DSSP file (Angstrom, degrees, kcal/mol; ACC not computed):
  #  RESIDUE AA STRUCTURE BP1 BP2  ACC     N-H-->O    O-->H-N    N-H-->O    O-->H-N    TCO  KAPPA ALPHA  PHI   PSI    X-CA   Y-CA   Z-CA
    1    1 A M              0   0    0      0, 0.0     2,-0.1     0, 0.0     0, 0.0   0.000 360.0 360.0 360.0 140.0   61.2  106.2  111.2
    2    2 A S        -     0   0    0      1,-0.1     0, 0.0     2,-0.1     0, 0.0  -0.352 360.0-127.7 -74.9 153.3   64.0  108.7  111.5
    3    3 A A  S    S+     0   0    0     -2,-0.1     7,-3.2     7,-0.1     2,-0.3   0.078  84.4  84.8 -88.1  23.7   66.2  109.8  108.5
    4    4 A S  E     -A    9   0A   0      5,-0.3     2,-0.2     2,-0.0    -2,-0.1  -0.846  53.9-175.8-122.1 163.0   69.3  109.1  110.4
    5    5 A S  E >   -A    8   0A   0      3,-1.7     3,-1.9    -2,-0.3    -2,-0.0  -0.755  52.1 -78.0-139.5-174.0   71.3  105.9  111.0
    6    6 A E  T 3  S+     0   0    0      1,-0.3    -2,-0.0    -2,-0.2     0, 0.0   0.662 129.1  59.0 -66.3 -12.5   74.3  104.8  113.0
    7    7 A H  T 3  S-     0   0    0      1,-0.4    -1,-0.3     0, 0.0    -3,-0.0   0.298 121.8 -93.3 -96.9   7.9   76.4  106.5  110.2
    8    8 A G  E <   -A    5   0A   0     -3,-1.9    -3,-1.7     2,-0.0    -1,-0.4  -0.465  68.4 -23.8 107.3 178.3   74.8  109.9  110.8
    9    9 A P  E     -A    4   0A   0      0, 0.0     2,-0.5     0, 0.0    -5,-0.3  -0.288  61.1-127.0 -66.2 146.8   71.9  111.8  109.2
   10   10 A Q        -     0   0    0     -7,-3.2     3,-0.1     6,-0.0     6,-0.1  -0.816  20.2-132.0 -95.3 132.0   70.8  110.8  105.8
   11   11 A R    >   -     0   0    0     -2,-0.5     3,-2.1     1,-0.1     2,-0.0  -0.470  38.2 -86.0 -77.6 152.2   70.5  113.6  103.2
   12   12 A P  T 3  S+     0   0    0      0, 0.0    -1,-0.1     0, 0.0     3,-0.1  -0.354 116.4  13.2 -58.5 135.1   67.4  113.8  101.1
   13   13 A G  T 3  S+     0   0    0      1,-0.3     2,-0.4    -3,-0.1    -2,-0.0   0.356  96.0 130.1  81.5  -6.1   67.7  111.6   98.0
   14   14 A E    <   -     0   0    0     -3,-2.1     2,-0.4     1,-0.0    -1,-0.3  -0.660  57.2-130.7 -84.4 133.3   70.8  109.8   99.4
   15   15 A R        -     0   0    0     -2,-0.4     2,-0.4    -3,-0.1    -4,-0.1  -0.688  20.2-122.4 -83.2 130.4   70.6  106.1   99.3
   16   16 A R        -     0   0    0     -2,-0.4     2,-0.3    -6,-0.1    -1,-0.0  -0.606  33.1-159.2 -73.5 124.6   71.5  104.4  102.6
   17   17 A Q        -     0   0    0     -2,-0.4     2,-0.1     1,-0.0    -1,-0.0  -0.795  10.0-124.9-109.4 149.5   74.4  102.1  102.0
   18   18 A D     >  -     0   0    0     -2,-0.3     4,-2.5     1,-0.1     5,-0.2  -0.359  32.0-100.3 -85.9 171.5   75.5   99.1  104.1
   19   19 A L  H  > S+     0   0    0      1,-0.2     4,-2.8     2,-0.2     5,-0.2   0.892 120.4  53.6 -58.7 -43.9   78.9   98.6  105.5
   20   20 A A  H  > S+     0   0    0      1,-0.2     4,-2.4     2,-0.2    -1,-0.2   0.907 111.1  46.1 -61.3 -41.9   80.0   96.2  102.8
   21   21 A T  H  > S+     0   0    0      2,-0.2     4,-2.5     1,-0.2     5,-0.2   0.939 114.2  47.0 -65.9 -47.4   79.1   98.6  100.1
   22   22 A N  H  X S+     0   0    0     -4,-2.5     4,-2.4     1,-0.2    -2,-0.2   0.905 114.6  47.2 -61.4 -42.1   80.8  101.6  101.8
   23   23 A L  H  X S+     0   0    0     -4,-2.8     4,-2.8    -5,-0.2     5,-0.3   0.922 111.3  50.7 -66.2 -44.3   83.9   99.5  102.4
   24   24 A R  H  X S+     0   0    0     -4,-2.4     4,-2.5    -5,-0.2     5,-0.2   0.931 112.8  46.1 -59.2 -47.2   84.1   98.2   98.9
   25   25 A I  H  X S+     0   0    0     -4,-2.5     4,-2.5     2,-0.2     5,-0.2   0.925 114.1  47.9 -62.7 -45.7   83.8  101.7   97.4
   26   26 A A  H  X S+     0   0    0     -4,-2.4     4,-2.5    -5,-0.2    -2,-0.2   0.921 113.7  46.5 -63.4 -44.4   86.4  103.1   99.8
   27   27 A V  H  X S+     0   0    0     -4,-2.8     4,-2.5     2,-0.2    -1,-0.2   0.909 113.8  48.2 -66.3 -42.2   88.9  100.3   99.2
   28   28 A L  H  X S+     0   0    0     -4,-2.5     4,-2.5    -5,-0.3    -2,-0.2   0.915 113.4  47.0 -65.2 -42.3   88.4  100.5   95.4
   29   29 A R  H  X S+     0   0    0     -4,-2.5     4,-2.6    -5,-0.2    -2,-0.2   0.915 113.3  48.5 -65.7 -42.1   88.8  104.2   95.3
   30   30 A L  H  X S+     0   0    0     -4,-2.5     4,-2.5    -5,-0.2    -2,-0.2   0.931 112.3  48.9 -62.6 -45.1   91.9  104.1   97.5
   31   31 A S  H  X S+     0   0    0     -4,-2.5     4,-2.4     1,-0.2    -2,-0.2   0.916 111.9  48.9 -60.8 -44.2   93.4  101.4   95.4
   32   32 A R  H  X S+     0   0    0     -4,-2.5     4,-2.6     2,-0.2    -1,-0.2   0.916 111.5  49.3 -62.6 -44.0   92.7  103.4   92.2
   33   33 A R  H  X S+     0   0    0     -4,-2.6     4,-1.7     1,-0.2    -2,-0.2   0.914 111.1  49.2 -63.6 -42.4   94.2  106.6   93.6
   34   34 A L  H  X S+     0   0    0     -4,-2.5     4,-0.7     1,-0.2    -1,-0.2   0.916 112.8  47.7 -63.3 -42.3   97.4  104.7   94.8
   35   35 A R  H >< S+     0   0    0     -4,-2.4     3,-0.7     1,-0.2     4,-0.5   0.921 113.8  47.3 -63.1 -43.8   97.8  103.1   91.3
   36   36 A N  H 3< S+     0   0    0     -4,-2.6     3,-0.2     1,-0.2    -1,-0.2   0.761 105.0  61.4 -71.5 -24.9   97.3  106.4   89.5
   37   37 A E  H 3< S+     0   0    0     -4,-1.7    -1,-0.2    -5,-0.2    -2,-0.2   0.750 119.1  11.2 -73.0 -24.3   99.6  108.4   91.7
   38   38 A S    <<  +     0   0    0     -4,-0.7    -1,-0.2    -3,-0.7    81,-0.2   0.121  68.6 124.1-153.3  31.2  102.8  106.5   91.0
   39   39 A T    >   -     0   0    0     -4,-0.5     3,-0.9    -3,-0.2    76,-0.1   0.644  57.2-145.8 -79.1  -9.2  103.1  104.0   88.2
   40   40 A L  T 3   -     0   0    0      1,-0.3     3,-0.1    -3,-0.1    75,-0.1   0.906  66.4 -42.7  51.5  57.3  106.0  105.9   86.7
   41   41 A E  T 3  S+     0   0    0      1,-0.2     2,-0.4     0, 0.0    -1,-0.3   0.669 114.5 107.1  66.5  19.0  105.4  105.3   83.0
   42   42 A V  S <  S-     0   0    0     -3,-0.9    -1,-0.2     3,-0.0     2,-0.0  -0.962  70.6-116.3-120.8 148.5  104.5  101.6   83.3
   43   43 A S     >  -     0   0    0     -2,-0.4     4,-2.6     1,-0.1     5,-0.2  -0.290  28.7-109.3 -72.9 165.4  101.0  100.3   83.0
   44   44 A E  H  > S+     0   0    0      1,-0.2     4,-2.5     2,-0.2     5,-0.1   0.878 121.5  54.2 -63.4 -36.3   99.3   98.6   85.9
   45   45 A A  H  > S+     0   0    0      2,-0.2     4,-1.8     1,-0.2    -1,-0.2   0.914 110.0  46.7 -63.0 -42.7   99.6   95.2   84.1
   46   46 A Q  H  > S+     0   0    0      1,-0.2     4,-2.5     2,-0.2    -2,-0.2   0.911 112.3  49.9 -65.8 -41.7  103.4   95.8   83.7
   47   47 A H  H  X S+     0   0    0     -4,-2.6     4,-2.9     1,-0.2     5,-0.2   0.896 107.2  55.1 -63.4 -39.0  103.7   96.8   87.3
   48   48 A S  H  X S+     0   0    0     -4,-2.5     4,-2.2     2,-0.2    -1,-0.2   0.903 109.6  46.5 -60.6 -41.7  101.7   93.7   88.4
   49   49 A V  H  X S+     0   0    0     -4,-1.8     4,-2.5     2,-0.2     5,-0.2   0.941 113.7  48.0 -66.0 -47.7  104.2   91.5   86.6
   50   50 A L  H  X S+     0   0    0     -4,-2.5     4,-2.6     1,-0.2    -2,-0.2   0.911 112.4  49.6 -59.3 -42.5  107.2   93.3   88.0
   51   51 A S  H  X S+     0   0    0     -4,-2.9     4,-2.6     2,-0.2     5,-0.3   0.903 109.9  50.6 -64.5 -41.9  105.7   93.2   91.5
   52   52 A A  H  X>S+     0   0    0     -4,-2.2     4,-3.1    -5,-0.2     5,-0.5   0.933 113.8  44.6 -61.7 -45.5  105.0   89.4   91.2
   53   53 A L  H  X5S+     0   0    0     -4,-2.5     4,-1.4     3,-0.2    -2,-0.2   0.884 113.3  51.9 -66.3 -37.9  108.6   88.8   90.1
   54   54 A F  H  <5S+     0   0    0     -4,-2.6    -2,-0.2    -5,-0.2    -1,-0.2   0.921 122.5  29.0 -62.4 -45.9  110.0   91.1   92.8
   55   55 A H  H  <5S+     0   0    0     -4,-2.6    -2,-0.2    -5,-0.2    -3,-0.2   0.816 132.6  30.1 -88.6 -32.9  108.0   89.3   95.6
   56   56 A L  H  <5S-     0   0    0     -4,-3.1    -3,-0.2    -5,-0.3    -2,-0.2   0.595 101.6-126.6-107.5 -13.8  107.7   85.7   94.3
   57   57 A G     << -     0   0    0     -4,-1.4    -1,-0.2    -5,-0.5    -2,-0.1  -0.312  54.6 -13.4  93.9 179.2  110.8   85.3   92.2
   58   58 A P        +     0   0    0      0, 0.0     2,-0.3     0, 0.0    45,-0.2  -0.171  66.1 175.8 -57.9 145.1  111.3   84.1   88.6
   59   59 A M  B     -B  102   0B   0     43,-1.5    43,-3.7     4,-0.0    -2,-0.0  -0.970  33.3-103.4-146.1 158.6  108.4   82.5   86.8
   60   60 A T     >  -     0   0    0     -2,-0.3     4,-2.3    41,-0.3     5,-0.2  -0.455  40.0-110.3 -74.0 157.8  107.4   81.2   83.4
   61   61 A P  H  > S+     0   0    0      0, 0.0     4,-2.4     0, 0.0     5,-0.1   0.869 120.6  56.2 -57.2 -34.6  105.2   83.4   81.3
   62   62 A G  H  > S+     0   0    0      2,-0.2     4,-2.3     1,-0.2     5,-0.1   0.915 107.1  46.9 -63.6 -43.4  102.4   80.8   81.9
   63   63 A K  H  > S+     0   0    0      2,-0.2     4,-2.8     1,-0.2    -1,-0.2   0.888 111.6  51.9 -65.5 -38.9  102.7   81.1   85.7
   64   64 A L  H  X S+     0   0    0     -4,-2.3     4,-2.3     2,-0.2    -2,-0.2   0.909 108.6  51.0 -62.5 -41.1  102.7   84.9   85.4
   65   65 A A  H  X>S+     0   0    0     -4,-2.4     5,-2.3     2,-0.2     4,-0.7   0.921 111.9  46.9 -62.5 -43.9   99.5   84.7   83.3
   66   66 A E  H ><5S+     0   0    0     -4,-2.3     3,-0.8     1,-0.2    -2,-0.2   0.931 111.1  52.1 -61.5 -45.4   97.9   82.5   85.9
   67   67 A H  H 3<5S+     0   0    0     -4,-2.8    -2,-0.2     1,-0.2    -1,-0.2   0.888 117.4  37.4 -59.0 -40.8   99.0   84.8   88.7
   68   68 A D  H 3<5S-     0   0    0     -4,-2.3    -1,-0.2    -5,-0.2    -2,-0.2   0.419 107.9-123.2 -94.0   1.2   97.5   87.9   86.9
   69   69 A H  T <<5 +     0   0    0     -3,-0.8     2,-0.3    -4,-0.7    -3,-0.2   0.922  68.4 126.0  57.6  47.7   94.4   86.0   85.6
   70   70 A V      < -     0   0    0     -5,-2.3    -1,-0.2    -6,-0.1     2,-0.1  -0.850  66.3 -91.7-127.7 166.9   95.2   87.0   82.0
   71   71 A Q     >  -     0   0    0     -2,-0.3     4,-1.9     1,-0.1     3,-0.4  -0.458  37.0-115.3 -76.1 151.8   95.6   85.0   78.8
   72   72 A R  H  > S+     0   0    0      1,-0.2     4,-2.8     2,-0.2     5,-0.2   0.883 113.5  55.4 -57.6 -43.2   99.0   83.8   77.8
   73   73 A P  H  > S+     0   0    0      0, 0.0     4,-1.8     0, 0.0    -1,-0.2   0.891 108.0  50.4 -59.7 -36.1   99.2   86.0   74.6
   74   74 A S  H  > S+     0   0    0     -3,-0.4     4,-2.1     2,-0.2    -2,-0.2   0.916 111.5  47.6 -64.8 -43.0   98.5   89.0   76.7
   75   75 A M  H  X S+     0   0    0     -4,-1.9     4,-3.1     1,-0.2     5,-0.3   0.883 107.1  57.1 -66.4 -37.8  101.3   88.1   79.2
   76   76 A T  H  X S+     0   0    0     -4,-2.8     4,-2.2     1,-0.2    -1,-0.2   0.909 108.9  46.5 -59.0 -41.6  103.7   87.5   76.3
   77   77 A R  H  X S+     0   0    0     -4,-1.8     4,-2.2     2,-0.2    -2,-0.2   0.906 112.9  49.3 -66.3 -42.0  103.1   91.0   75.1
   78   78 A T  H  X S+     0   0    0     -4,-2.1     4,-2.1     2,-0.2    -2,-0.2   0.936 112.8  46.4 -63.6 -46.2  103.5   92.5   78.6
   79   79 A V  H  X S+     0   0    0     -4,-3.1     4,-2.8     1,-0.2     5,-0.2   0.908 111.1  53.1 -63.1 -41.7  106.8   90.5   79.2
   80   80 A A  H  X S+     0   0    0     -4,-2.2     4,-2.4    -5,-0.3    -1,-0.2   0.905 109.4  48.3 -60.8 -41.6  108.1   91.6   75.8
   81   81 A S  H  X S+     0   0    0     -4,-2.2     4,-1.2     2,-0.2    -1,-0.2   0.885 113.2  47.4 -67.9 -36.9  107.4   95.2   76.5
   82   82 A L  H  <>S+     0   0    0     -4,-2.1     5,-2.6     2,-0.2     6,-0.8   0.882 111.9  50.3 -69.3 -37.7  109.1   94.9   79.9
   83   83 A E  H ><5S+     0   0    0     -4,-2.8     3,-1.4     1,-0.2    -2,-0.2   0.900 105.7  56.2 -66.4 -40.0  112.1   93.1   78.4
   84   84 A E  H 3<5S+     0   0    0     -4,-2.4    -1,-0.2     1,-0.3    -2,-0.2   0.832 108.5  48.3 -59.5 -32.8  112.4   95.8   75.7
   85   85 A R  T 3<5S-     0   0    0     -4,-1.2    -1,-0.3    -5,-0.1    -2,-0.2   0.443 117.2-114.0 -88.1  -1.1  112.7   98.4   78.5
   86   86 A G  T < 5S+     0   0    0     -3,-1.4    21,-0.4    -4,-0.3    22,-0.4   0.706  84.9 117.5  78.3  19.6  115.4   96.3   80.3
   87   87 A L  S   <S+     0   0    0     -5,-2.6    18,-2.3    20,-0.2     2,-0.3   0.695  79.1  18.0 -93.6 -21.0  113.1   95.6   83.3
   88   88 A V  E     -C  104   0B   0     -6,-0.8     2,-0.3    16,-0.3    16,-0.2  -0.950  65.1-152.7-139.8 161.4  113.0   91.8   82.9
   89   89 A V  E     -C  103   0B   0     14,-2.6    14,-3.1    -2,-0.3     2,-0.5  -0.985  13.2-136.2-132.5 148.0  115.0   89.2   81.1
   90   90 A R  E     -C  102   0B   0     -2,-0.3     2,-0.3    12,-0.2    12,-0.2  -0.890  26.5-178.6-101.9 132.7  113.9   85.8   79.7
   91   91 A R  E     -C  101   0B   0     10,-2.7    10,-3.3    -2,-0.5     2,-0.1  -0.955  34.8 -97.8-129.8 150.2  116.3   82.9   80.4
   92   92 A Q  E     -C  100   0B   0     -2,-0.3     2,-0.3     8,-0.2     8,-0.3  -0.424  46.4-108.0 -63.6 137.0  116.1   79.3   79.4
   93   93 A D        -     0   0    0      6,-2.8     6,-0.2     3,-0.6    -1,-0.1  -0.512  20.1-144.8 -67.7 128.5  114.8   77.1   82.2
   94   94 A S  S    S+     0   0    0     -2,-0.3     3,-0.2     1,-0.2    -1,-0.2   0.784  99.2  41.9 -67.8 -26.3  117.7   75.1   83.6
   95   95 A D  S    S+     0   0    0      1,-0.3     2,-0.5     2,-0.0    -1,-0.2   0.817 125.4  30.8 -88.2 -34.7  115.3   72.1   84.2
   96   96 A D    >   -     0   0    0      1,-0.1     3,-2.2     3,-0.1    -3,-0.6  -0.888  65.4-165.0-130.6  99.9  113.4   72.2   81.0
   97   97 A K  T 3  S+     0   0    0     -2,-0.5    -1,-0.1     1,-0.3    -3,-0.1   0.626  88.0  63.1 -62.7 -13.7  115.4   73.6   78.1
   98   98 A R  T 3  S+     0   0    0     -6,-0.1    -1,-0.3    -3,-0.0     2,-0.2   0.639  97.9  69.5 -83.6 -14.4  112.1   74.1   76.1
   99   99 A S    <   -     0   0    0     -3,-2.2    -6,-2.8    -6,-0.2     2,-0.3  -0.654  67.9-145.6-105.1 158.1  110.8   76.6   78.6
  100  100 A V  E     - C   0  92B   0     -8,-0.3     2,-0.4    -2,-0.2    -8,-0.2  -0.901   7.5-151.0-117.4 153.1  111.8   80.2   79.5
  101  101 A V  E     - C   0  91B   0    -10,-3.3   -10,-2.7    -2,-0.3     2,-0.5  -0.975  14.4-133.0-123.2 137.0  111.7   81.8   82.9
  102  102 A V  E     -BC  59  90B   0    -43,-3.7   -43,-1.5    -2,-0.4     2,-0.4  -0.781  23.4-171.5 -94.2 130.0  111.2   85.5   83.4
  103  103 A H  E     - C   0  89B   0    -14,-3.1   -14,-2.6    -2,-0.5     2,-0.3  -0.938  22.6-123.2-120.1 141.5  113.6   87.3   85.8
  104  104 A I  E     - C   0  88B   0     -2,-0.4   -16,-0.3   -16,-0.2     2,-0.1  -0.626  28.7-137.9 -79.5 142.6  113.3   90.8   87.1
  105  105 A T     >  -     0   0    0    -18,-2.3     4,-2.5    -2,-0.3     5,-0.2  -0.395  27.8-100.0 -91.8 173.9  116.4   92.9   86.5
  106  106 A D  H  > S+     0   0    0      1,-0.2     4,-2.5     2,-0.2     5,-0.2   0.890 126.8  52.2 -60.8 -38.8  118.1   95.4   88.8
  107  107 A D  H  > S+     0   0    0    -21,-0.4     4,-2.1     2,-0.2    -1,-0.2   0.893 109.0  50.3 -64.2 -38.4  116.4   98.2   87.0
  108  108 A G  H  > S+     0   0    0    -22,-0.4     4,-2.3   -21,-0.2    -2,-0.2   0.915 110.6  48.7 -64.6 -43.2  113.0   96.4   87.4
  109  109 A R  H  X S+     0   0    0     -4,-2.5     4,-2.4     1,-0.2    -2,-0.2   0.920 110.6  51.2 -61.5 -44.0  113.7   96.0   91.2
  110  110 A A  H  X S+     0   0    0     -4,-2.5     4,-2.2     1,-0.2    -1,-0.2   0.895 109.6  50.5 -61.4 -39.6  114.6   99.7   91.5
  111  111 A L  H  X S+     0   0    0     -4,-2.1     4,-2.6     2,-0.2    -1,-0.2   0.923 109.2  49.9 -65.7 -44.1  111.4  100.6   89.7
  112  112 A V  H  X S+     0   0    0     -4,-2.3     4,-2.4     1,-0.2    -2,-0.2   0.924 112.1  48.9 -59.6 -43.9  109.2   98.5   92.0
  113  113 A K  H  X S+     0   0    0     -4,-2.4     4,-2.4     1,-0.2    -1,-0.2   0.893 111.3  49.5 -63.5 -39.6  110.9  100.0   95.0
  114  114 A E  H  X S+     0   0    0     -4,-2.2     4,-2.6     2,-0.2    -2,-0.2   0.896 110.1  50.2 -67.9 -40.0  110.4  103.6   93.7
  115  115 A I  H  X S+     0   0    0     -4,-2.6     4,-2.6     2,-0.2     5,-0.2   0.929 111.6  48.6 -63.3 -44.0  106.7  102.9   93.0
  116  116 A K  H  X S+     0   0    0     -4,-2.4     4,-2.6    -5,-0.2     5,-0.2   0.928 111.3  50.7 -58.9 -45.0  106.3  101.6   96.5
  117  117 A R  H  X S+     0   0    0     -4,-2.4     4,-2.5     1,-0.2    -2,-0.2   0.921 112.0  46.5 -60.9 -45.0  108.1  104.6   97.9
  118  118 A R  H  X S+     0   0    0     -4,-2.6     4,-2.5     2,-0.2    -1,-0.2   0.903 112.8  49.1 -66.2 -41.2  105.8  107.0   95.9
  119  119 A R  H  X S+     0   0    0     -4,-2.6     4,-2.2     2,-0.2    -1,-0.2   0.912 112.6  47.9 -64.9 -41.3  102.6  105.2   96.9
  120  120 A T  H  X S+     0   0    0     -4,-2.6     4,-3.0    -5,-0.2    -2,-0.2   0.909 111.3  50.7 -65.1 -41.7  103.7  105.2  100.6
  121  121 A A  H  X S+     0   0    0     -4,-2.5     4,-2.1    -5,-0.2    -2,-0.2   0.914 109.8  50.5 -61.9 -43.0  104.6  108.9  100.4
  122  122 A W  H  X S+     0   0    0     -4,-2.5     4,-1.5     1,-0.2    -1,-0.2   0.930 114.6  43.8 -60.2 -45.5  101.2  109.7   98.9
  123  123 A L  H  X S+     0   0    0     -4,-2.2     4,-2.7     1,-0.2    -2,-0.2   0.890 109.1  56.8 -68.9 -39.3   99.4  107.8  101.6
  124  124 A D  H  X S+     0   0    0     -4,-3.0     4,-2.2     1,-0.2    -1,-0.2   0.895 104.8  53.3 -57.5 -40.9  101.6  109.3  104.3
  125  125 A K  H  X S+     0   0    0     -4,-2.1     4,-0.7     1,-0.2    -1,-0.2   0.918 111.4  45.1 -60.9 -43.5  100.5  112.8  103.2
  126  126 A R  H >< S+     0   0    0     -4,-1.5     3,-0.8     1,-0.2     4,-0.3   0.905 112.4  50.8 -68.5 -40.5   96.9  111.9  103.5
  127  127 A L  H >< S+     0   0    0     -4,-2.7     3,-1.6     1,-0.2    -1,-0.2   0.855 102.1  61.8 -65.0 -34.2   97.3  110.2  106.9
  128  128 A A  H 3< S+     0   0    0     -4,-2.2    -1,-0.2     1,-0.3    -2,-0.2   0.760  96.7  60.1 -63.8 -24.2   99.1  113.2  108.2
  129  129 A R  T << S+     0   0    0     -3,-0.8    -1,-0.3    -4,-0.7    -2,-0.2   0.613  92.5  86.7 -78.5 -12.2   96.0  115.3  107.7
  130  130 A L  S <  S-     0   0    0     -3,-1.6     2,-0.1    -4,-0.3    -3,-0.0  -0.430  85.6-104.6 -85.9 161.0   94.0  113.0  110.0
  131  131 A T     >  -     0   0    0     -2,-0.1     4,-2.5     1,-0.1     5,-0.2  -0.360  34.7-106.2 -74.7 164.8   93.7  113.4  113.8
  132  132 A A  H  > S+     0   0    0      1,-0.2     4,-2.1     2,-0.2     5,-0.2   0.891 123.2  51.8 -58.9 -40.1   95.6  111.0  116.0
  133  133 A A  H  > S+     0   0    0      2,-0.2     4,-2.1     1,-0.2    -1,-0.2   0.896 109.1  49.4 -65.5 -40.0   92.3  109.3  116.9
  134  134 A E  H  > S+     0   0    0      2,-0.2     4,-2.6     1,-0.2    -2,-0.2   0.902 110.2  50.6 -65.9 -40.5   91.5  108.8  113.2
  135  135 A R  H  X S+     0   0    0     -4,-2.5     4,-2.5     2,-0.2    -2,-0.2   0.892 109.6  51.4 -63.9 -38.2   95.0  107.4  112.5
  136  136 A Q  H  X S+     0   0    0     -4,-2.1     4,-2.3     2,-0.2    -2,-0.2   0.906 109.9  49.3 -64.0 -41.2   94.5  105.0  115.3
  137  137 A T  H  X S+     0   0    0     -4,-2.1     4,-2.7     2,-0.2    -2,-0.2   0.920 111.2  49.2 -63.1 -43.5   91.1  103.9  113.9
  138  138 A I  H  X S+     0   0    0     -4,-2.6     4,-2.8     2,-0.2    -2,-0.2   0.902 109.5  52.6 -62.1 -41.3   92.8  103.4  110.4
  139  139 A A  H  X S+     0   0    0     -4,-2.5     4,-1.8     2,-0.2    -1,-0.2   0.913 111.6  45.7 -61.5 -43.1   95.6  101.4  112.0
  140  140 A Q  H  X S+     0   0    0     -4,-2.3     4,-2.1     2,-0.2    -2,-0.2   0.913 113.1  49.9 -66.0 -42.1   93.0   99.1  113.7
  141  141 A A  H  X S+     0   0    0     -4,-2.7     4,-3.2     1,-0.2    -2,-0.2   0.896 107.5  54.5 -63.6 -39.8   91.0   98.8  110.5
  142  142 A A  H  X S+     0   0    0     -4,-2.8     4,-2.4     1,-0.2    -1,-0.2   0.909 108.7  48.8 -61.0 -42.0   94.1   97.9  108.5
  143  143 A T  H  X S+     0   0    0     -4,-1.8     4,-1.9     2,-0.2    -1,-0.2   0.922 113.9  45.9 -62.2 -44.8   94.9   95.1  110.9
  144  144 A I  H  X S+     0   0    0     -4,-2.1     4,-2.5     2,-0.2    -2,-0.2   0.912 111.7  51.6 -65.9 -43.1   91.3   93.8  110.7
  145  145 A L  H  X S+     0   0    0     -4,-3.2     4,-2.4     2,-0.2    -2,-0.2   0.908 108.8  50.8 -62.6 -42.0   91.3   94.1  106.9
  146  146 A R  H  X S+     0   0    0     -4,-2.4     4,-2.1    -5,-0.2    -1,-0.2   0.925 110.6  49.5 -59.8 -43.6   94.5   92.1  106.6
  147  147 A R  H  X S+     0   0    0     -4,-1.9     4,-0.9     1,-0.2    -2,-0.2   0.907 110.1  51.4 -62.8 -41.6   93.0   89.4  108.8
  148  148 A M  H >< S+     0   0    0     -4,-2.5     3,-0.6     1,-0.2    -1,-0.2   0.922 112.1  46.2 -59.8 -44.9   89.8   89.3  106.6
  149  149 A V  H 3< S+     0   0    0     -4,-2.4    -1,-0.2     1,-0.2    -2,-0.2   0.853 111.5  51.5 -68.3 -35.1   91.9   89.0  103.4
  150  150 A E  H 3<        0   0    0     -4,-2.1    -1,-0.2     1,-0.2    -2,-0.2   0.600 360.0 360.0 -81.2 -11.7   94.1   86.2  104.9
  151  151 A Q    <<        0   0    0     -4,-0.9    -1,-0.2    -3,-0.6    -2,-0.1   0.477 360.0 360.0 -80.1 360.0   91.2   84.0  106.1
């Protein structure tokens, strides 16, 4: 059997990986690089809360905890730190006076937009280094990946 595959020749000692493994590694590394490039002095947990509020609207701390798959005490700390920085505010729920709802502030919205801008700029620089054919392949893959995630 030859030491090559449909992905090109295999180097000595290199483990042949399947498509799922290669894709998982590439997506995780890309995601990590995008997160590390531009969080602008907020943790990823804080950014996740801001992003959820930005895209989904105001939520209770409990709903935010469910959304981010964290425990409520952890979310309470995250919301408190964001509130201290003026990025969110807690308001009494108009329907249930015993509950509070977390709202993103204008500063929080501006920060989410700036993080998006920086992440897009970082990715644009990398895409610009590719050939037109490679960018077309990436565009097709992005469409397919979105469809996979949405199914």
